[in-house]
C-alpha positions in Angstrom: 62.4 -21.4 57.1 62.9 -17.5 56.3 60.2 -15.1 58.7 59.3 -11.8 58.0 59.0 -10.2 60.6 57.7 -7.2 59.0 54.7 -8.7 57.9 51.5 -8.5 59.7 50.5 -11.3 62.3 47.0 -13.2 61.8 45.4 -14.3 64.7 44.5 -17.5 65.8 40.8 -17.2 64.8 42.1 -15.7 61.3 44.2 -18.8 60.9 41.2 -21.1 61.7 38.7 -19.5 59.5 41.8 -19.9 56.8 42.3 -23.5 57.5 38.7 -24.2 57.3 38.3 -22.4 53.6 41.2 -24.3 52.6 39.5 -27.3 53.9 35.9 -26.5 52.2 37.6 -25.7 48.9 39.5 -29.1 48.6 36.6 -31.5 49.9 34.6 -29.4 47.0 31.8 -27.7 49.6 30.4 -25.2 47.8 29.5 -21.7 49.7 25.7 -21.9 51.4 25.0 -18.2 49.8 26.8 -19.0 46.4 23.1 -20.4 44.9 21.5 -17.0 46.0 22.5 -14.8 42.9 20.6 -17.3 40.7 17.5 -17.4 42.7 17.3 -13.4 42.1 17.6 -14.2 38.5 14.9 -16.6 38.5 12.6 -13.9 40.5 13.7 -11.1 38.3 13.2 -13.4 35.0 9.5 -13.9 36.8 9.2 -9.9 35.9 10.0 -10.3 32.3 7.2 -9.6 29.8 7.3 -12.3 26.9 6.8 -11.8 23.3 3.5 -12.4 22.5 1.9 -10.7 26.2 -1.3 -9.4 26.4 -0.6 -5.6 26.3 -3.9 -4.1 25.3 -4.3 -2.4 29.1 -0.7 -0.9 28.2 -0.7 2.9 27.7 2.0 4.8 24.9 3.5 7.1 26.5 5.3 8.3 23.6 4.0 10.3 20.1 4.9 8.0 17.4 5.5 10.4 13.9 4.5 8.7 10.6 7.5 8.8 7.6 8.3 12.1 6.7 8.7 12.8 3.0 12.6 13.8 3.3 12.5 10.1 5.0 13.1 6.6 3.9 13.7 3.3 5.2 17.0 1.6 5.1 16.4 -2.1 3.2 19.6 -3.2 5.3 18.9 -2.4 8.6 15.5 -1.0 8.5 15.6 2.1 10.1 13.8 5.0 9.2 16.7 7.6 7.9 17.1 11.4 6.8 17.7 11.2 2.7 21.1 12.8 3.5 21.7 9.5 5.2 21.5 7.8 1.9 24.3 6.0 0.5 23.7 6.7 -3.1 20.5 8.4 -4.9 19.0 4.7 -6.6 20.0 2.8 -3.4 17.8 2.7 0.2 21.1 1.8 2.0 21.8 4.2 4.7 25.6 5.3 5.1 26.7 3.0 7.6 25.2 -0.4 5.8 26.5 0.7 2.7 
């Protein structure tokens, strides 16, 4: 067997860790911290508000303006667009949806 004398040598502790890791992978054991990501996702999901939640105590922090006379609502994407974005004078489609 050929030996690379320029390669860095591993200490006994590193070799033991590698052999233990190899045994763990072959035996099917999972890392104890592997489920930690799922726990964090669960905690994060509990903070989400679902559709239909009571938002009566929330205050709107932006100003909503009604549709202007030079705007139209696209019938495909339902976005309010400026008249210059209309695909044709007779259609209520924006240039992206046409």
